[in-house]
N, C-alpha and C positions, 0 to 999 in steps of 0.2 A: 738535791739543791733546794735551798729554802727560797720561797718567794719573797721579793723585796718590795717595799712600799715607802714612798716619800711622804713625810708628814710635816706639818708646821710646828713651830716651837710650842704653840698653845695646846697642841694635842698631847704633849708629854707633861704629866703632872706627877712628880715624884717618880715612883716606879710603875705608874699606870699609863697606858696609852688609850686615849679617847679616839675611837675610830669614827669617821664620817659614815653616814648610811651607805653611800655608794662603795666605800672601801670595805665595809663589813659584808655587803652583798657580794662583792667580787671574791673575797676570801672564802665565804661560805658556799656560794652558789656556783662560782666559776672555777676557783682553785680547789673547791671541795674540802676545805679544812674543817675540822671539828674542834670543840673545846679541848684544850690540852695539847694541841699540835702547835708547832712553832713556825714563825715567819720572822722576817727581818724588817725593821723600820730604819730609815735614815732621815736626818734633818736637812740634807742637801748642803750642809756647811762643814762636813768632815766628821760628824759623829753618827754612829749607828749602833743598834742594839738588837740582840736576839730576843724575841717576844713570844710569849705563850698566849694563844687565843683563849679568851674567857667569855663568860656570858655577858659581861659588861664592857668588853673591848679587848684589851691586852695587858699582860703583866710582863715587865722587863725581867729577863732571866740573867743576861750578861751583856756587857758592853763589848762592841767589836773593836779589835785593835789593828785589823789589817789596813794597809795603806796602798791603794792602787793608783795614786796620783803621780803624774809626771814630776820630776824634780825641777822642772822649769814651768813657769806660768806663761801660757801663750794666749795673747789677745788677738783675735782676728777681726779686722774691719772689712766687711764683705759688701761690695756694691750689689744690691739686690738683683738677682737674675729674673727672667720672665717666669710667669706661671707659678708653680709650687716648688721651684728648684731650691728655695731657701729651706724648705722642710727637710730635704735630703741633706743639705749642708749641716743643719742643726743636729740631725740624728747621727750622721757619720763622724763629724768632728767631736761630738760629745763622747762617742765610743772611743775615739783616739786620744782623748785627754785634754781638749781645749778648756781654758779657764773662763774666757769671756768672749762673747760674740757681739759685734756692733753692726747691726743692719744699716747700710749706707745708701743714701740716695745721691747718686752721682749725676753728672750732666747727661749721661746716656741711659740712665735708669728709666725703664718703662713702667715698672710696678709702682703703684701708689697704695701702700699698705694702710689699713685702718687698725683700730685698737684690737679687733678680733684676731688679726694676724699675730700680734704680739702674744696674746693669750695662748694661741695655738702653738707658737714656737716654744714658749716656756713649758707647755704641757709635753711637747715632743722631747724636750731636753730632760724633763723629769723621767719620762718613760725610758729614754735611752740610758740614763744613769742607773735606773733600776736594772735594766737588762745586762749592762756591762759590769755591774757590781761595783760602781763607784760610790763613795760616800758623799761626794760633792756634786751638786747640780750646777752646771755652768751658768753664769750670769748672762742674760740677754738684754741688752739695752733697748730702749725705744728707738725706732728709726730716726736718723738725723742726716742732714746734708753733710757731704764729705768735708767741705771747707770749714764747717762749724766743728765737726767731730775732731779734726786734727788739731784745732786750736785748744781743745779741752784736755789734751793729754798733759799730765803734770809731771810724771816721772821722767827720769833720764835714761831709761832702759833703751836698748837698741830698737830701731824702727826701720822697717823695710816696706817698699811698695813694689809689687810684682808688675813688671812691664813686659808686654809681648813684643816680639820683633825688636829685640834690644840686645846689644852686645855687652850688657852689664854682667857682673859676676853672678854665677849661680848661687842660690841661697845656701847650698851646702858648703860653699867656699867661704861663707861669712860666719859659719858656726863651728867652733872647735869643740868636739865632744868631750874633751878633757877639761875645758874651761867654759862651760856654758853659762850664760848670764842667768840670773834668777828669774828674769822675765823678758819677753820680747813682744813687740807689736808688729803685725804684718797685714798689709792692705792688699786686697785683690779686687779687680774690676769686674764689671758686668759684661754682657755681650757688646762687642765693639771696643772694649777696653777703656782706659782712662784718656781724657783729653790732655793736650799738651799743657794747658793751664793747670789742670789738677796735679799732674806730675811735678810741675815747677813749684806749685804751692806746697806740695808734700815735701819736696827737697828743702824748701825754705823753712820747714818745720822739722828739720833733722831726719827726714826719711831718706833711706838709701835705696836707690833703684836696684832691683835684682831680677834675675830670670829664673824660671823653673825648668829650663831645658830648651831644646831646639824645636820642639813641637808646640803648636798653639793649643792650649787646653781650654775646654769649655768653662764657662763661668762657675758651673757647679763643681767641676773636677778640681780646679786650682786650689781652693781652700782645703779640700780633702787631701790632695797630694801634699800640701804643706804640712798638715798635721801628721801624716804618715811619715814624712821625712824627719820632722822634729822628734816625734816619738821614737823612731828608730835610733836616732843619735843619742837621745836622752837616756834610753834604756839599753844601750849597747853593752 
């Protein structure tokens, strides 16, 4: 298995790859590659190349044609859990095929993230994409208040909000594997769940309340369970 590396667009110049010092150090000192040996680079936007390590960086050998993306784009609006829980959400949902992650500050959110958190989350997404051999790195938006975030959704794709202790339909009953939409948006709450006002505001913006089952899932578990379910239906 060839090692994978995420690069920026500016690092690819014709058929040459300009490696950052830390990337070259990792390839040569940690992965133990020598000149002439191959690795893979991806731009995080759907393109990837097999590359040969050289004394000046890397030389593109061939373009990758494999597609490991889900046939449906999934956007998750996740109310930030306590501690480092969102790190696990980013890592696991990236492996399961999420397209976009929107860190949300809800009425019951305790975490107050700074800019360093966003940098860390994007780094985790890059590393998870490398590990699971995706060519796309999910987009992670800057944290925003829930009521502002739902107002900024412009497309008309299906929207759902997961509500605990609710008699609403299960998510699986709202998705037909034979006729999946091209994209969906699903919101999950933090510890304590959504407030009544948040749920009502979401419904007013065309979100449909759904349940994830009879059990109460942790704030970290819910978005991962959603991605596992959607991925299973999409790749059935």
